[in-house]
Structure formats: C-alpha cells, structure tokens
C-alpha positions as CSV (number, residue, x, y, z in Angstrom):
1,X,-0.2,0.0,0.0
2,X,1.0,3.6,-0.8
3,X,2.3,5.7,1.8
4,X,0.4,8.9,0.1
5,X,-3.4,8.7,0.1
6,X,-5.7,11.3,-1.2
7,X,-7.2,12.6,2.2
8,X,-6.6,11.2,6.0
9,X,-9.3,12.0,8.1
10,X,-8.3,12.3,12.0
11,X,-11.2,11.4,14.2
12,X,-14.1,9.3,13.4
13,X,-16.9,11.2,15.2
14,X,-19.8,13.0,13.5
15,X,-17.6,15.3,11.4
16,X,-14.8,13.0,10.5
17,X,-17.5,10.2,9.6
18,X,-19.4,12.4,7.4
19,X,-16.3,13.9,5.7
20,X,-15.2,10.6,5.2
21,X,-18.5,9.5,3.8
22,X,-18.6,12.1,1.2
23,X,-14.8,11.9,-0.4
24,X,-14.8,7.9,-0.6
25,X,-18.2,7.8,-2.1
26,X,-16.7,10.1,-4.7
27,X,-14.2,7.5,-5.4
28,X,-11.3,9.3,-3.3
29,X,-8.7,7.3,-1.0
30,X,-9.7,7.9,2.2
31,X,-7.9,6.8,5.3
32,X,-9.6,7.8,8.8
33,X,-7.7,7.8,11.8
34,X,-9.5,6.9,15.3
35,X,-8.6,6.0,18.8
36,X,-11.5,4.4,19.7
37,X,-12.2,0.4,18.8
38,X,-14.8,1.5,16.5
39,X,-16.2,4.8,15.0
40,X,-18.7,7.0,16.5
41,X,-16.6,9.5,18.6
42,X,-17.7,10.5,22.0
43,X,-21.0,11.4,21.3
44,X,-21.7,8.1,19.1
45,X,-19.0,5.8,21.1
46,X,-19.8,2.4,20.6
47,X,-23.1,3.1,19.0
48,X,-22.5,0.1,16.2
49,X,-22.3,-2.9,18.6
50,X,-24.7,-1.3,21.2
51,X,-27.1,-3.8,22.0
52,X,-30.7,-2.8,22.1
53,X,-31.6,-2.5,25.6
54,X,-28.4,0.1,25.8
55,X,-29.4,2.0,23.4
56,X,-32.9,2.4,25.3
57,X,-30.8,3.8,27.7
58,X,-29.0,6.2,26.0
59,X,-31.5,7.7,24.0
60,X,-32.7,8.5,20.5
61,X,-30.2,11.2,20.1
62,X,-27.5,8.5,20.7
63,X,-29.1,5.8,18.1
64,X,-28.8,8.4,15.4
65,X,-25.3,7.9,15.2
66,X,-26.1,4.4,14.0
67,X,-26.6,5.8,10.4
68,X,-23.6,7.9,10.0
69,X,-21.5,5.0,11.2
70,X,-23.3,2.7,8.8
71,X,-22.9,5.1,6.0
72,X,-19.3,5.6,6.5
73,X,-18.5,1.7,6.3
74,X,-20.3,1.1,3.2
75,X,-18.2,4.6,1.8
76,X,-15.4,2.5,1.0
77,X,-13.4,4.9,3.4
78,X,-10.3,3.1,5.2
79,X,-10.4,2.7,9.0
80,X,-7.4,2.5,11.2
81,X,-8.7,2.0,14.9
82,X,-7.4,2.4,18.0
83,X,-4.6,4.5,16.5
84,X,-3.0,7.3,18.5
85,X,-2.2,10.3,16.2
86,X,1.0,12.0,18.0
87,X,2.5,14.2,15.3
88,X,0.6,16.0,12.1
89,X,3.0,18.0,9.7
90,X,2.1,20.5,7.4
91,X,3.1,18.4,4.5
92,X,0.3,16.2,5.2
93,X,2.4,13.6,7.2
94,X,1.0,12.0,10.1
95,X,2.5,9.9,12.6
96,X,0.3,7.4,15.0
97,X,0.9,4.5,17.0
98,X,-0.9,0.9,17.1
99,X,-0.6,-1.8,19.1
100,X,3.0,-0.6,20.0
101,X,4.5,0.2,16.6
102,X,4.7,3.6,15.4
103,X,3.8,4.5,11.8
104,X,3.7,7.0,8.6
105,X,1.6,8.2,6.3
106,X,1.0,11.4,4.2
107,X,-1.8,12.9,2.3
108,X,-2.5,15.1,-0.4
109,X,-5.3,17.0,2.4
110,X,-5.9,16.3,6.0
111,X,-9.3,16.8,7.9
112,X,-9.0,17.3,11.3
113,X,-12.2,16.3,13.0
114,X,-10.8,15.8,16.6
115,X,-14.2,17.1,18.2
116,X,-14.2,18.8,21.8
117,X,-13.0,18.3,25.3
118,X,-14.9,18.6,28.7
119,X,-14.1,22.0,30.1
120,X,-11.9,21.5,33.4
121,X,-14.0,22.1,36.8
122,X,-11.4,23.1,39.0
123,X,-13.1,22.9,42.4
124,X,-11.7,22.4,46.0
125,X,-11.3,18.5,46.1
126,X,-11.9,17.7,42.3
127,X,-8.7,15.6,42.6
128,X,-9.7,13.2,45.0
129,X,-10.7,9.3,43.9
130,X,-14.4,9.0,43.5
131,X,-14.5,12.2,41.3
132,X,-14.3,12.2,37.1
133,X,-16.3,13.7,34.5
134,X,-19.8,13.6,33.4
135,X,-18.6,12.6,29.9
136,X,-16.4,9.7,31.5
137,X,-19.5,8.2,33.3
138,X,-21.4,8.3,30.0
139,X,-18.2,6.3,28.4
140,X,-18.6,3.6,30.8
141,X,-22.2,3.4,30.4
142,X,-21.7,3.3,26.7
143,X,-19.2,0.8,26.2
144,X,-19.7,-1.4,29.2
145,X,-23.3,-0.5,30.5
146,X,-21.8,0.2,33.6
147,X,-23.3,3.2,35.6
148,X,-22.1,4.8,38.7
149,X,-24.3,4.7,42.0
150,X,-24.8,7.2,44.8
151,X,-23.4,10.1,42.6
152,X,-24.0,13.8,42.7
153,X,-23.4,15.7,39.5
154,X,-21.6,19.1,39.6
155,X,-21.4,21.7,37.2
156,X,-23.2,23.3,34.0
157,X,-24.8,22.4,30.9
158,X,-27.2,20.4,28.9
159,X,-25.2,17.1,29.3
160,X,-25.9,17.0,33.0
161,X,-29.7,16.7,32.1
162,X,-28.5,14.0,29.7
163,X,-26.3,12.3,31.7
164,X,-28.9,12.0,34.6
165,X,-31.6,10.6,32.8
166,X,-29.8,8.1,31.2
167,X,-28.7,7.2,34.4
168,X,-32.0,7.2,35.7
169,X,-33.2,4.6,33.2
170,X,-30.2,2.8,33.5
171,X,-31.6,2.3,37.3
172,X,-29.2,4.3,39.3
173,X,-30.7,8.2,39.6
174,X,-28.1,10.9,40.6
175,X,-28.8,11.9,44.4
176,X,-29.0,15.3,43.1
177,X,-27.8,17.9,40.4
178,X,-25.6,20.9,41.7
179,X,-25.9,23.6,39.3
180,X,-23.7,26.8,39.3
181,X,-25.5,29.0,37.1
182,X,-27.5,31.5,39.0
183,X,-31.1,31.1,39.0
184,X,-31.8,34.1,37.0
185,X,-28.9,33.2,34.4
186,X,-31.5,33.1,31.6
187,X,-31.8,36.5,31.6
188,X,-28.7,36.8,29.8
189,X,-29.6,34.6,27.3
190,X,-32.7,36.1,26.2
191,X,-31.0,38.1,23.2
192,X,-30.6,34.8,21.6
193,X,-33.7,33.2,22.1
194,X,-35.5,34.3,18.8
195,X,-32.9,32.4,16.5
196,X,-33.3,29.4,19.4
197,X,-37.1,29.3,18.7
198,X,-36.2,28.9,15.2
199,X,-34.6,25.9,16.7
200,X,-37.4,24.9,18.1
201,X,-36.5,20.7,17.8
202,X,-33.3,21.5,20.2
203,X,-35.6,23.6,22.6
204,X,-38.1,20.7,22.7
205,X,-35.4,18.2,23.4
206,X,-34.0,20.3,26.6
207,X,-37.4,20.5,27.7
208,X,-38.0,16.5,27.4
209,X,-34.7,16.4,29.7
210,X,-35.9,18.7,32.0
211,X,-39.1,17.2,32.6
212,X,-37.8,13.5,32.8
213,X,-35.7,15.1,35.6
214,X,-39.0,16.2,37.6
215,X,-40.6,12.7,36.9
216,X,-37.5,11.2,38.6
217,X,-37.7,13.0,41.3
218,X,-34.1,14.1,41.0
219,X,-33.2,17.1,43.3
220,X,-31.6,20.5,41.3
221,X,-29.9,23.0,43.1
222,X,-28.9,26.1,41.2
223,X,-27.1,28.8,41.9
224,X,-24.7,27.1,43.8
225,X,-21.3,28.8,44.9
226,X,-18.6,28.2,47.0
227,X,-18.4,24.2,46.2
228,X,-15.9,21.9,47.9
229,X,-15.8,18.1,47.6
230,X,-15.2,16.4,51.0
231,X,-13.2,13.4,51.6
232,X,-9.8,12.2,52.9
233,X,-8.8,8.8,50.7
234,X,-12.0,9.5,48.3
235,X,-14.7,12.1,48.0
236,X,-17.5,11.9,50.2
237,X,-19.5,14.8,50.1
238,X,-20.3,18.0,48.3
239,X,-20.8,21.1,50.0
240,X,-22.1,24.3,48.9
241,X,-24.0,27.4,49.4
242,X,-27.1,27.4,47.8
243,X,-29.0,30.5,45.8
244,X,-30.5,31.4,49.0
245,X,-27.4,31.4,50.8
246,X,-27.9,28.8,53.1
247,X,-25.0,25.8,53.3
248,X,-25.9,22.5,51.7
249,X,-23.9,19.1,52.3
250,X,-24.9,16.1,50.1
251,X,-23.3,12.7,50.9
252,X,-22.1,11.0,48.2
253,X,-19.6,8.2,46.6
254,X,-19.2,9.6,43.4
255,X,-19.0,13.1,42.0
256,X,-19.6,13.8,38.3
257,X,-18.1,17.1,37.1
258,X,-19.2,18.9,34.1
259,X,-19.0,22.6,33.0
260,X,-19.2,22.4,28.9
261,X,-17.2,21.3,25.9
262,X,-14.1,23.3,24.3
263,X,-12.4,23.0,21.1
264,X,-9.5,20.1,21.1
265,X,-7.0,22.4,19.4
266,X,-4.0,20.1,20.2
267,X,-3.4,19.3,16.3
268,X,-4.3,22.4,15.0
269,X,-2.1,24.1,17.6
270,X,1.0,22.1,16.9
271,X,0.6,23.2,13.1
272,X,0.8,26.7,13.7
273,X,-2.6,27.6,12.7
274,X,-4.1,30.8,13.4
275,X,-6.4,30.7,16.4
276,X,-8.9,33.3,18.0
277,X,-10.2,33.8,21.4
278,X,-14.0,33.3,21.1
279,X,-15.5,34.9,23.9
280,X,-18.6,33.4,23.6
281,X,-18.0,30.2,24.1
282,X,-14.4,31.1,26.6
283,X,-12.1,29.2,24.4
284,X,-9.6,29.2,21.6
285,X,-10.4,27.7,18.4
286,X,-9.1,28.0,15.1
287,X,-10.0,30.2,12.3
288,X,-11.3,28.6,9.6
289,X,-13.7,29.4,6.8
290,X,-17.3,28.2,5.8
291,X,-16.2,25.0,4.9
292,X,-13.6,24.2,7.4
293,X,-10.5,25.6,5.5
294,X,-7.7,27.0,7.8
295,X,-4.9,29.2,7.2
296,X,-2.9,26.4,5.7
297,X,-4.0,25.1,2.3
298,X,-4.0,21.4,2.7
299,X,-6.1,21.4,6.1
300,X,-9.4,21.5,7.1
301,X,-11.4,21.4,10.5
302,X,-14.7,20.2,10.8
303,X,-16.8,19.5,13.7
304,X,-16.3,20.8,17.2
305,X,-12.7,21.3,17.0
306,X,-13.6,24.2,15.0
307,X,-16.0,25.8,17.6
308,X,-18.8,24.1,19.6
309,X,-21.8,23.4,17.5
310,X,-23.1,20.2,18.3
311,X,-23.7,16.5,16.8
312,X,-26.0,17.4,14.0
313,X,-24.2,20.5,12.9
314,X,-20.8,18.8,13.3
315,X,-21.8,16.3,10.8
316,X,-23.2,18.7,8.3
317,X,-19.5,20.6,9.0
318,X,-18.1,17.1,7.9
319,X,-20.0,17.0,4.8
320,X,-19.3,20.7,3.7
321,X,-15.2,19.6,4.4
322,X,-15.7,16.5,2.4
323,X,-17.1,18.6,-0.6
324,X,-14.3,21.5,-0.3
325,X,-11.6,19.0,-0.3
326,X,-12.9,17.2,-3.4
327,X,-13.2,20.3,-5.1
328,X,-9.4,20.9,-4.2
329,X,-8.5,17.8,-5.4
330,X,-10.6,18.4,-8.9
331,X,-13.5,16.7,-8.1
332,X,-16.7,18.6,-9.3
333,X,-19.3,19.1,-6.8
334,X,-23.1,20.1,-7.3
335,X,-23.6,23.4,-6.5
336,X,-26.8,22.7,-4.7
337,X,-25.5,20.3,-2.5
338,X,-23.0,22.9,-1.2
339,X,-25.8,25.4,-0.7
340,X,-28.1,22.7,0.8
341,X,-25.9,21.9,3.6
342,X,-24.7,25.4,4.2
343,X,-28.3,26.2,4.7
344,X,-28.9,23.5,7.0
345,X,-25.7,24.5,8.9
346,X,-27.1,28.0,9.6
347,X,-29.9,26.8,10.6
348,X,-28.3,24.7,13.5
349,X,-26.0,27.7,14.3
350,X,-29.2,29.3,15.3
351,X,-29.6,28.0,18.6
352,X,-25.7,28.2,19.6
353,X,-25.7,32.0,21.2
354,X,-28.8,31.0,23.4
355,X,-27.3,28.0,24.9
356,X,-23.8,29.4,25.1
357,X,-25.0,32.2,26.9
358,X,-27.6,30.0,29.2
359,X,-25.0,27.7,30.5
360,X,-22.0,30.0,30.2
361,X,-19.5,28.8,33.2
362,X,-19.4,31.7,35.7
363,X,-16.0,33.7,35.8
364,X,-15.1,32.1,39.6
365,X,-15.2,28.7,37.9
366,X,-12.9,29.7,35.1
367,X,-10.3,31.3,37.6
368,X,-10.0,29.1,40.6
369,X,-8.8,30.7,43.7
370,X,-6.6,29.7,46.4
371,X,-4.7,26.3,46.4
372,X,-7.1,24.8,44.1
373,X,-5.1,22.5,41.9
374,X,-4.9,24.0,38.0
375,X,-2.7,21.3,36.4
376,X,-3.0,17.8,37.6
377,X,-0.4,16.6,36.1
378,X,2.1,18.4,37.7
379,X,0.0,19.6,40.9
380,X,0.1,23.1,40.2
381,X,-2.0,25.2,42.0
382,X,-4.0,28.8,41.2
383,X,-2.2,30.5,43.5
384,X,1.4,29.4,42.2
385,X,0.2,30.3,38.7
386,X,-0.9,34.1,39.8
387,X,2.7,33.9,41.7
388,X,4.3,33.2,38.5
389,X,2.6,36.2,36.9
390,X,3.9,38.5,39.7
391,X,7.6,37.4,39.1
392,X,6.5,38.5,35.5
393,X,5.4,35.5,33.5
394,X,3.3,37.2,30.7
395,X,2.1,33.6,28.7
396,X,1.4,29.9,29.7
397,X,4.4,28.8,27.7
398,X,6.5,30.7,29.8
399,X,4.9,29.1,33.1
400,X,6.7,26.1,32.3
401,X,10.0,27.4,33.2
402,X,8.4,28.6,36.8
403,X,6.7,25.1,37.7
404,X,6.1,22.9,34.8
405,X,2.3,23.3,34.7
406,X,1.6,22.2,30.6
407,X,4.4,19.5,30.8
408,X,2.6,16.2,32.2
409,X,1.0,13.6,30.3
410,X,-2.1,15.4,29.2
411,X,0.3,18.3,27.7
412,X,-2.0,21.2,28.8
413,X,-5.6,19.8,27.5
414,X,-6.8,20.5,30.9
415,X,-5.1,23.2,32.4
416,X,-4.4,25.1,29.4
417,X,-7.2,27.4,29.4
418,X,-7.2,27.8,33.2
419,X,-3.8,28.8,33.1
420,X,-4.4,31.3,30.1
421,X,-7.4,32.7,32.1
422,X,-5.4,33.4,35.5
423,X,-2.3,34.9,34.1
424,X,-4.4,37.4,32.0
425,X,-6.4,38.2,35.5
426,X,-3.3,38.7,37.3
427,X,-1.5,40.6,34.4
428,X,-4.7,43.1,33.3
429,X,-4.5,41.5,29.7
430,X,-7.0,39.6,27.9
431,X,-6.9,36.0,27.2
432,X,-6.6,36.6,23.5
433,X,-3.2,38.7,24.6
434,X,-2.1,35.9,26.5
435,X,-2.4,33.1,24.1
436,X,-1.8,29.3,24.9
437,X,0.5,26.8,25.1
438,X,3.0,26.2,22.9
439,X,2.3,22.5,21.4
440,X,4.7,20.4,20.1
441,X,4.8,16.8,19.3
442,X,4.7,14.0,20.4
443,X,1.2,15.0,21.2
444,X,0.1,12.1,23.4
445,X,3.0,9.9,25.5
446,X,4.3,7.5,23.5
447,X,7.4,5.2,23.6
448,X,10.9,5.8,22.3
449,X,10.4,2.5,20.2
450,X,7.3,3.9,18.6
451,X,8.9,7.2,17.8
452,X,11.9,5.0,15.9
453,X,9.6,2.5,14.4
454,X,7.5,4.4,11.7
455,X,7.3,1.6,9.3
456,X,6.0,3.8,6.7
457,X,3.1,1.4,6.0
458,X,-0.5,1.2,7.2
459,X,-2.2,-1.6,8.9
460,X,-5.8,-1.2,7.9
461,X,-8.5,-3.5,9.2
C-alpha cells in the first residue's frame, strides 16, 4: 500500500464520519484514524455494537449515530482504529501508533475532526478518587453498560441533564444536580432566544430532559457557589452554598463534574494554525472558513474542533469540509448540494448563542482561587500561577519554566485554558493577548520505540 493517500481524516466522530463518507463515495482514497475500537466518536461511542437495551437507556439522540457509522463503513473509506495520532505536519504527514508500533502516512489533504474536550472544573477536592467527569461516566455507560451509584452531578450544561436521565433509565438515578448557574442566568440568554425558537426541536429536546428529571424526582440545586468536594482518601460529600445563601451538604460516593465542552486544539495548535479567542464560548478555536478551510491550504477542520456546534451541526460541517476537499482534488461538486449543506448548518447554528449564554460557566469557576489544583499532572495550584504572573510571567508557555504546568502526560489539555485565564486576570490583559501553550509533538505519550519505528505503511482493518 502506498504511503501517500488522497485524504487522511483524523477522528471518527460525527464530523469525521461525514467528511470521510463524502470523499470516499466520490471515489477518493480516504484513511480514517481514530483512537477508539470502533467509529462513533465521543457522542456516538460504540453505537455500532450497542445492544437494544443499552440504546434504550442512552436515548434516540445516541441512536442517530448508527446511520453515520453505517454510511461511512459502506463508503469505501479505510478505517484504522485504536490509532493514537501523535504528530501532524504541514506537508500532510501524520505519525500514529497502534499496538505498540509507530507508523507514518502522508496525504494530499487533511481533515482534522478531533472534536471537543470537557472543560475542566477546578474545584477544591476535584482530584480526589471518586471524582470524574460526567463525560467519562457516560463513556462507561456506552461501552460497558456500567453506571455509577450514589452520585451527585456538579457544574453546568445540558450534558448534566442528559447524563442524569440516562443514569435514571439505567436504574441508578443521581442523588442531585448541583448547578453553578445563577437562578436568573436565563436573562442573559434572552438576546439569543429568537434564533433558538427557530431551532425549536433543540429546545423541545432540552425541555424533555428537564421534564424527565422532574418525573424521576432528581433534586436540582441552582446558583450553587463555594463548592467543595469533601473527603480524605476519596470523595464523601459535596458541600456548597445554595442560591438562598444556605449551606448544604450532600453525602455521596461519586461526583461527576461538567461545565461544557471546548474545542480540542492540540493538533491545530501544533500545526501553527491561526487561532482566535472566542469570548462567547470562552475558549480558543482555529480560524476557519465556512467550509472548514484553515490558514494552511491542505488542512481543513470540521466539527466541534472548529468551535462548539453540537452533533448535528458537526455532521453537516463534515459534509462541507468533504465537498471542499473534493473540489481541491479536482472533483466537481454540485452547487445545490453545497448550498443545501450551508443552509442546514446555518439553521443548526441559530441556537448556539442562546445555549452558550444560558450555560456559560461563571467566572469564578474559570478562574479558581487559593491552592485549588490547576495542573493535575504536575500538581500546580491557582495561587502558584498567579505568583508566576507577579514574577513577570506573561504567557502560558513561560509558566513551564516556573513550575512545569502543561508538561505532564495530558500536554496541557486540562490546564491550558485555566492557566491562560489566571495569567490574563493577574496581568490585567485579555486571554487573546495572553495566548495558549505552544504545542509540540509528540501530542500523546509514546515510547521511544514507537517514535523510532515509523514503519511507513498503514495497517488497516
């Protein structure tokens, strides 16, 4: 097999599957690299192998992914699963590892569809055993049918409602939801309501999730602040002050955190692509055109990695990126198909301003105080980051010389945005001026043997 292919798609979620389908159906040689054992990404993880009982627990939104997986499988695209991409170069070269071996493959064009990461929720005690993200709990439910018991969900965002409902259907409803948004936070979202109403199916779905919480009797505490996760060897309780100023404590064995998602920009940052600070979504995202084209001619970004848009919009974004790459390769694309996709994406985007404002994480959560751990890998606290700023540190990359934040196994995925915001606050600058970590390969931990191996051929399933 040649080491040069037409297109490499990195990521097999909604956007990657759609892009690969469009390209392969047009006869192009497409290779899809993904870390998981089967396609679907985070939202549709394991949808192709899930049994009917698990699909009933996870709901209709999850089941929609089966059609995307089936189409991509039938398109002729080649899938390399359980592949860890650790280097991407501007010439189209991609290095990845699989089963302990390193490989290099090169493509004429790249579609980066690496999706989103859960925003970190830096609370006192969030590093205790028994504390994990709501997304991680959902992964266990999707892949193994496991559901945590005696749980409390903490944070903000629709995923909290979705996971709570799924846990209830699985027979283990959480004890409570502790939400950080103020009781009147909906007022800030009113400006986006007209567009959201035009996207009424999304609103209906959200109202359905809230109605399910009421039916199952799951308690909701809104406007929570001063949240602490208490425990010695593991989490034992969530304490907080409620919206009426009353101290509360809920005993539990499991705490699930979530405060929305942000684009996974590790690959796009390592490529040196232009990025912008998105004030509405409080994150960095790559600068892309309407079809996902980046500042490098051969690189496109599709889906949530280009800015949080949701599963349905991500699939359409992948379609548009696929069409654009086809045209770059010399294939004709019918104008009506492209215009229909653009119109569909615009319809899906109408609800975003409303949702982004409605579930914006409060500033105190984005900029923790005291010795709350910020960098979990190197155990660096918030006060330490502020101290670096007072010593003259202006940017996240410089903090590595002071105390190693961002230098652990996660390569800054979890602490990057927090470090940026803390430095900006302390230095009186903006996140855009402060910037982000300088990301270099390897993007994921690998062995020296994998790096030296680089067999230069693709092992496809």
